[in-house]
C-alpha positions as CSV (number, residue, x, y, z in Angstrom):
1,M,24.9,-12.0,-23.6
2,N,26.7,-9.1,-21.8
3,L,29.9,-11.4,-21.3
4,F,30.0,-11.9,-25.1
5,L,29.8,-8.2,-25.8
6,L,32.4,-7.4,-23.3
7,H,34.9,-10.1,-24.8
8,L,34.2,-8.6,-28.3
9,L,35.1,-5.4,-26.9
10,L,38.3,-6.6,-25.4
11,L,39.3,-8.2,-28.5
12,A,39.0,-4.9,-30.3
13,E,41.1,-3.3,-27.4
14,E,38.9,-0.3,-27.7
15,M,36.8,0.1,-24.9
16,P,34.1,3.0,-25.7
17,L,34.3,4.4,-22.2
18,Q,38.2,5.1,-22.5
19,K,38.0,7.1,-25.8
20,L,35.8,9.8,-24.0
21,D,37.1,12.9,-22.4
22,G,37.2,13.3,-18.6
23,A,34.1,15.3,-18.5
24,T,32.0,13.1,-20.6
25,K,33.2,9.9,-19.0
26,A,32.3,11.4,-15.6
27,K,28.9,12.3,-16.9
28,V,28.3,8.7,-18.2
29,K,29.5,7.1,-14.8
30,A,27.1,9.5,-13.0
31,A,24.2,8.6,-15.4
32,L,25.0,4.7,-14.7
33,A,25.2,5.4,-11.0
34,A,21.9,7.2,-10.8
35,L,20.4,4.3,-12.8
36,L,21.6,1.7,-10.3
37,I,20.3,3.9,-7.2
38,L,16.9,4.5,-9.2
39,G,16.7,0.6,-9.7
40,F,17.1,0.0,-5.9
41,A,14.8,2.6,-5.0
42,M,12.1,1.4,-7.4
43,A,12.7,-2.2,-6.1
44,L,12.4,-0.8,-2.4
45,L,9.0,1.1,-3.2
46,V,7.5,-2.0,-4.9
47,W,8.4,-4.0,-1.7
48,L,7.0,-1.4,0.6
49,G,3.8,-1.0,-1.4
50,A,3.5,-4.8,-1.3
51,R,3.8,-4.9,2.4
52,I,1.3,-2.0,2.9
53,T,-1.2,-3.7,0.7
54,Y,-0.7,-7.1,2.4
55,R,-1.2,-5.4,6.0
56,Y,-4.3,-3.6,4.5
57,R,-6.1,-6.6,3.2
58,H,-5.2,-8.8,6.2
59,G,-5.7,-6.4,8.9
60,T,-8.6,-5.4,11.1
61,S,-10.8,-3.1,9.6
62,Y,-13.2,-0.5,11.7
63,L,-15.6,-0.6,8.9
64,R,-16.5,-4.2,9.2
65,P,-19.8,-5.0,10.8
66,T,-19.9,-6.2,14.3
67,P,-21.0,-9.9,14.0
68,R,-24.2,-11.0,15.6
69,P,-24.1,-13.1,18.8
70,G,-24.6,-16.6,18.1
71,T,-26.9,-18.9,20.0
72,S,-25.2,-20.3,23.2
73,D,-26.5,-22.4,26.3
74,W,-27.1,-19.3,28.5
75,T,-29.2,-17.4,26.0
76,P,-33.2,-18.5,26.0
77,Q,-33.9,-20.6,22.9
78,P,-37.2,-19.8,21.0
79,L,-39.9,-22.3,21.3
80,K,-40.4,-25.1,18.9
81,P,-44.1,-25.7,17.6
82,G,-45.9,-27.7,20.3
83,E,-43.4,-27.1,23.0
84,K,-44.3,-25.3,26.3
85,F,-42.4,-22.9,28.5
86,E,-41.0,-24.6,31.6
87,E,-41.0,-22.3,34.6
88,E,-38.3,-22.9,37.5
């Protein structure tokens, strides 16, 4: 689309930016440069926010409760019904 508009402007041999005086031309170029810089800044902030959110969601949290210890071979197991305690 932009290439088509550029082609039409070149055919007319009148570039809109060339018709402006020096001060207005400088303002237009400065506005375009500022728009470009702000676009890159927004993309950078979105990337940074996504990275912080990812690290927050997948990181360790101090607010998570400590998991209860599971059963293992060295802990005494509860007696089942009908079972007697063996003394060593």
